[in-house]
Structure formats: C-alpha cells, structure tokens
N, C-alpha and C positions, 0 to 999 in steps of 0.2 A: 656298267663297266667303268673303270678308272683309266683315263688316258694320260700317259706321261709323254710330253713332247720334248725332245732333245734337239739341240742345234747340231751337234756333232758327237759321234761316239765311235769307238773302234768297231763294235758289232752290237746290234740290239740284242742278239741272243746272249752274248758274253755279259753285257750290262745286266740283263735279266737274271742270269745265273749268279753273278756276283752280288746282286741285291735281293736274291730270292726270299730270304727270311723276312725282309721288310715290305715286300710287295704282296698285295692282296690277290686272291684268286680273281681271274678275269681282268687283271691289269694289262693294258696294251701300251707297249713301248714303241714310239715312232720317232725316227731321227731324220733330219733334213740331209745329213751327210754321214756316211759310214766309211771309215778308213780301212777297216780290215774285215769286211763282210765275207762270210764263208758259205759255201754250199755243201752238198754231200761229198764225202771222201776228201774233205779239206780243200776243195776247189775255191778259188777266190771269186767272190761276187763283185763285179766291177761297178763302182759308183758312177752313174751317168748323170749325176746332178740332182739338185733338190726338188725337181719336178717329178721324181720317181719315188716309188714306195719302198721304204725299208722299215719293216715292222715285226715285232715279236709279241705274241700273246702268251701271258703267264697263266698256267692252268694248274690248279690244285684241287682236283676233283675228289680225292680220298687220301687216306693215310697209307695205303698200300698200292703197289703197281698192279694194274689190270691189263690183260692182253689187248683189250680194245684200244688202249691208249696208243699202241703202235700203229693203228690205222687212222689216227687223226690227220696225218699228212695227206692221206688219200681223201678223207672227208673234206679237208680244206681245198684240195685240187678240184673236187667236184663243185664246191661252192664258188670257186674262182671261175670255173667254166660257165656257171649260171650267170655270173655278173658279166662276163665278156659277151655272152649271148645277148644280153640286154643292150649291148652296144652294136649289135648286128653282126657279130663275128661267129665263126664256126670253129671254135677251139677243139683241140684234141689233147688227150692225156697220154704221155709217154711213161709207161710203168717205171717206177711206182708213183711218182707225183710231179714230174715236170709237166708244165702246161705249154702247149705249142699252138701257134697260129700260122697257117700256111708254111709248115715245116720249120718255122723259126721259133726258138725258145723265148717266151715272153715272161716266164716266171720260174723261180726256184723256191723250194720249200725244204726246211730243215727243222726236224724236231729233235730235241735233246732232253734226255731224262736226267734228273738230279736226284742222287741217292746219298744218304748219310748212313754208312754201314749198310744194313739191310732195310733201312727205313726210306720210304718213298717221300721225297720232299716236294716234288712237283715236276712239271715239264715246261719247257719253253718252246713254243711253236713259231718259228721264224719264217717270214715270206718276203721275197723281193719281187716286185713287179715293174717291168719297164713300161712306164706310162708316157714319158716325153723324151725323145732322143732324135738325133738325126742319123743318117746312114753312116756318116763319118765316125760318130760316137761308137756305133755298134762294131766297127772294125777293131776296137780295143779288145773285144771278146774273141780270143784266138781259138778256143777249143771247139766251138760249134757255131752254127748259124743262129743269130739272135734277131729279135724284132721288138718293136715297141707299139703300144696302142695307138699313139698319134700317127705313126707311119702307116699302120694297117687301115686307119680310118681316113687318112689323108687330111688330117687336121693339124693346125699349128700348135694347139695346146689342149691337153686333157686336164680337167679339174681334179687334182689329186684328192682334195678334201671330200668331194662328192663321191669319188670312186671308193675311197677308204670307208666312208659311211655305208655304202652299199655292201661292201665286202664283209664288214663287221656285223652288220644287221643280219645278213643272210647266215653268217657263221653261227651266231648265237641263237638264232631263231630255232634251229633244230639240234643244237649241240647236246642238250640234256637227253633228248630222245636217242641221239646217236650213241651216247654212252650206254644206254640200256639195250639197244638193238644190235649195235656193232656194225661190221662191214655189210652185213646182209641188207641193211637199210638203204645203202647206196649202190649195191652191187650191179643191179640192172643198168642204172645210169652210167656207172663207171665203165662197165664192159662196152656199152654202146659208144663211149667216147674214146676208149683205148685204141691207139693207132698202130699197135704191133700185132694184134691177134690175127691168126691165119697166115702169118709170114714166117719165113726162115730168118732167124735172128742169132746174134751172138751177144752174150751178156758177160761183162767183166765183174767178177765177184772177188774183190781184193786181188790176190795174185793168181787167181784161177780164171779160166775162160770157159764158159759153157755155150754150146751151139745147139740149135735144134728148131723145131717147129713150135711157135707160140700157140699152144692149144687152147688155153683157158686161163681165167683168173678164178681161183677157188674161193670158197666162202670166208677165208681168212684174209683175202686180198693178195695172196701169194700167186706167183706166176707158175703155170704148169707148162713145162717144156717137154716135148716128145722127140726122141731120137732112137732109131733102130727098134721101134715098138716098145721102148721103155720110157717111162715118165719120170721127170725130175721136178722137184718142187723147190722154187727159189723164193726166199723171204726177202732178199735184198739183191741189189746189183745195178749195173750201169749198162744200158743198152748201147751197143757199139754201132 
C-alpha cells in the first residue's frame, strides 16, 4: 500500500475523490488535521486533534461496480472491532457501521463511490477513530454520546501510528477474500457484535422513519425489521 501523509486537509475522502485519477489502488490518505470531515448523512465529524485517526483508503478493485463494494463499510467495522478487542475492549456495531464502546461512539465510517457516467472509477473508504481525547473535548460532539480509546483504557496517550498499522494490516489481510465471498464471510461475527438485534428500534431513512423489531441482518448486510407480522428490509438508515 502507498501512504500519503497530509498535515491538514478539508476531508480525506474529498481529497481522495479530487485526486482519484492520480492515486493508485490501495493508496491510504492520512491527515493530522481535518477541517471539514463528514460522516453519513452529511454529519460533521469533529476534529479532536492530531492524536486521532482521520483516514481514507482508495480502492479500485475493478472497472465496474459490484454489489459487494457496498458492504465494505461493514467489513471495515468488523476489522476495527477486532483491533479494539486486542486492546482489551468489548466493542459493538451499531448497524450499519458505527462502532461503539460502552454505548459511546468511537468511530464513524463513510464510503463514497466515484462514477464517470456509467463507468466505475473507484471508491473512497473513510474512517475516523477517536484515539486521544479528554471528556471536555467529547462535549463538542452534540448529536450523540462519544468516547475515545484512551478514555476507555484510562491511558494518557494511545500510539496512533501503531493503531493505524494494526488496522490497515487487518483490513488488507482478508480484503481480497472478502471481495470474493461478500458479506457472508463476516456475517456470523457481524451479527454477534451487532447491538440492536432483538430490540424494538426506530430507523431514520432520509425523511422517513421506520419502527419495529430488529429481527435479523440478512445475507446482504441489510437490516430486517418486523412490525405487525410484516418484514421490512432496510439497506441504509440511522438508528435513533
């Protein structure tokens, strides 16, 4: 992999998209500071300082879009869970790809597909991980409870370089196999870590809200909701 280290950028995903033609497959963009980071549904990702991870992986696996690419965020969430478990934590996944520790969000993942007409140019897979923060910093995040790795471990500082190496090595170790097998390769592990199954939940899908019993995650990584003996399949959404 080729790593591009930036001091400051508006967004690692935006940088990757703007420079996609000149970036090789499996290029990794890492920034010390990110001024306009975004999560899903255009939420702002708060920059908590250069001790935290702001990273985008550029992927160009083929010349045409395959459905399995839409599951790469879930694959990355499982990889992140494995890394956090090595630090002694018990993380959970909030469908589709938020990673939580003790009910606090520690990471957000955003994948964006780049097309030129009908031609698939590649995708940029962005991730932010709170590694080093204090509780005062986390109060900047208004929408939900957040946490950071150093807080959970009660450590003064987490080595960002070591953490990043662990994450990238685990991601690429089984990446090619995941593209062949798809979500079924991680389904068992994903379902075990998913923190919403078996609960009554509400999901915001753009301007619509769906409520029901979180019954299952199907073989495509979609959420199966049940209400009044009817099943609804959600491909995306935000758990409220």
